[in-house]
N, C-alpha and C positions, 0 to 999 in steps of 0.2 A: 500553641494551643494545648491546654491541659487535657489529658485523657482521664477517663474513669479508672478507679483502682480495679485490680483483677477481682478482688472479693469485696463485697459491700454488705451492709446489714440495714434492715428497715427498723422502723420504730417498734414493730412487734417482736423483734429478735430474729426475723427470717433472714437467712444468709443466702446470697446468690453470687454466681460467678459471671462476670461480664466477658463478652468476646472483644478482645483488644484489637485495635486496627492493625492491619498488615503494613509494615514499613514501606513496601513497594506498592502493593495493589491499592492501598488507601489514597495514593497520590494520583491515580489515573484520572484524567479528564477526558471523558468521552465526548465526541461530537460526530453527528451523522452529516456527511456532506450532501449526499443525494441517494435516492433509491428509485429504481424503475423496473417495470415489467416490460419485457421485450420479446417479440417473436421475430427471428431473423434467420437468414440462410447462411450460406458459406461466405458471405461478405464479412461475417464476424471473424476477424483474423487479425492478429498482431504478432509481430516477430521481434524477439529480443528487445523488450522495452522495460522501463523501470517506472513504477509508481511510488510516490512518496506518501501514500496512504494505504490503509488496509482495504482489501476487497473480500466480500463474501457473496457467493453465488448459490442459488437454489434452482435446480433443473426440474421443470414441470414435465417436459417431454423433449425427445431428441437427444443427440449425443454430441460431445465436443471433446477436445483434447487440451490439456494444460501441460506445459513443459517448464521445469525449473530445476536448477541444481542437478542436472543430469538425469532427472526422473521424468517419466511420462505418465500422466494420470488421465484416465478416460472419465469424463464427466457423464454421469448417468442419472436418469429420472429418479426423483425422490431423494437425491443426495445433496448435501450442503458442503461447500468448499470455502475455506478461509485461506486467503493468500496474504502473507505479511508484506509490509512495505520494503522498499530497497532490494527487491528480488529481481534479477534479470530473468524474465519469463516470456513465454510465447503461448498463444492460444489460437485455436481455429475450430470452427464448427464442422462436423461431419455430415450434417443434414440440417433440415429446418430445426431451429433450437428455440424452445419456449422456456424462458427462464427469468428469474428475478436477479437483480444485482444491486449491491449496496456498497458505497464507499464511505469509510469512516476513519476517524482518528482516535487513538487511545494514548494520549500524551502523558508522559512522566518525565521528570528531570528536564524541564524546559522543552527541548525539541526532540528528545528521545521518545520513540513510540514503544509501548509495552510489548507489542508482538514482534518487534525486531529481536527480542531476547529468545524467541522460539521460531527460527526462520524457515521451518519446513511448512509446506502446504499441508493443511489438515483436512481430511475428508471424513464426513460423518454420514451415516445412513439415517435419513429422516423419514423413511417410509414407515407409516403407521403412526406418526406423530402429527396430528392435524394442526398443532400449534405452530409448526415451522412455516408452512405456506401462509397461514393466517397472519403471522407476525410480519412476513415480507409484504403481504397485501396491505396491512395497516401502515407500514412504513411508506410504501409507494403512494397510497391514498393521501397520506399526510404530507407528502413531499413539498407541496406548494404552500403549505400553511406557514405563517410567520408568528413571531412572538415567543415569549418565555414558555408558555404552556405547551405550545407545539414542539419547541425544542426539548423540553423535559419529557414529553410523550415519546418523541423519537429515541431519546437516550434510554428511557426505561424499556421500550420495545426492543431496542438493540441488545440490551443486557439480557433479555429473555432468550434471544437468539444465541448469544455467546456463552451462556451457562454450560452447555455440553462441551464446548471447546475448552473452557477454563478447567473443566473437570479432568480433561486429558493432559493438561499441562503440569509438569513437575515443578512445583514452586520452590523446591529445595535449592535449585541451581540458579534461581532468578537473581539473587544478589550479585553473584560473581559475573553473570552475563550482563547485568546492568552496568557494572563498573567498566567492563570491557567496551561496551557500546558507547557509554557516555564519554569515554576518553576520545572517541573518534568523531563525535558529533561536531566539534568545531571545524573539522575538515569538511564534513558534509555541508555545513552552513556556508563556509567560505566558497565552496564550489557553486552552490545554488545562487549566491549573491554576485558571482563574477563569471557567469557563463559567457559574457561578451569578451572577457579576457581571462581565460581559465588559468588558475594558479599552477605553478610547477609542483610536481610531486614532492620535491625537496622542501618547498615552502610549507606544504601541508604537513609533512613529517615534523618539521620544526615547530609548527603551530601546536601540534599535539605532544611535543616534547619526546618524540620517538626518533630513533635512528632511521635512516631511509629504508633499510632492509626490514627492520622490525615493524615500521609503519605499513609497508606494502604487504607483509605477511599477515599482520593483524587485521588490516582492512579486508583482505581476501577471505580470511577465516570468518570475519563478522558478517560480511555482505555477499559472499560467494561471487565476487567480481573484483578484478584488480582496480586500483584507483584510476589508472589510465582508461580502462574500458568503461568505468563508471562515469567519468567525465564525458567521454564520447557519447555514451548512451543517453546521458542527460541533455547534452547539446542537441542530439537528434530528436529527442522527445519534444524539446522546446521548438525546434524547427518545424516538426510535423504540425504542432498546434498552430504556429504562426501561418503556415501555408494554408491551413483550413479556415482559420478564424480572422485573419487580417489580410487586407488587400494591399500587400506590400510587394515591391519588386524583389526578385530572388536575391539580387545583390545586397539589398538592405537586410534581408533575413539572415544571409550568410554573415554579415557584419555583426548583427546583434547576437548571433549564436556563437561567436568567437572563432569563425573559420578563416577570417582574414580576407580571402578573395573567393569569388564565385567559382573559379575553376576547382580549387581545393574542396569547397563545399559540395559542388555537384558530383565530383568524383567519389568523395567519401560517402555521400548520401546514396548514390547508386550502388556502391559496393555493399553497403549495409542493409539497404531497404529493397534493392532490386529494381528500383525505378529512379529516374532523375527527379529532382524537385518539381519541375514543371509537369512531368507525367503523373507524379503522385498527386499533386493538387488537382489536375484535370480528372483523374480517375475517381478520387474521393468526392469531388463535386458532382460528377456524373452519377455516382451511387446514391448520393443524397437526394437527387432529383427523381429517382425511381419511386 
């Protein structure tokens, strides 16, 4: 696609300068998955999980804790939090929490998300800016709408929310970061597509044309988690979802999540989650009935 020239002239001789598109930012494809307003107590808790989409939170009242990359962030009223994808993170409410949450994608270069290039949680003080809670309310109110106009509305409203975050990002390093993350995305995709039979780390390294040591080091630097732990965290995330959403036997879930046998699955699940798969399913179902 041809772009406009940097300088152009009109028929009257007037000369103007065009804003040329950014090589990276101009490629971003935004999509809002879902937005909700929630009032919840201490049951809002998740330990060492990975999401493959961005999350942005706005706290109306109450307090909670976010943990990622060895840092602990206290969520406070009036503040907005952007959590990039592929981050091993934990969260829990300290009291009743009234907040908005939105999950979205900012895709560039096929499956690479723009915010993976800036992997730290960003906190902004939204106190005094009435547009922030209004934008979240508009997104939540529009959540059930369908069609192109509704999708365009959600994307434009999301962009308004993200402008202060984009202002904090240093775009000068984005190209180098993009290359580094893009080189690892084939490994991420292969893991996602084969959780029932997880690939060996050596195979992932070969897929990315890296040595085993270089791949493991680069992966940890990019996503703050080792390839082995990433695979396990992704397997467990799928298992949790299946335990809650599908009426399958534990043996079947273990098989589909790549654990081989129920004993290995149950032992690993309890070590990582603190509950057996059966206990986890029973507890979450009980909480949902309250």
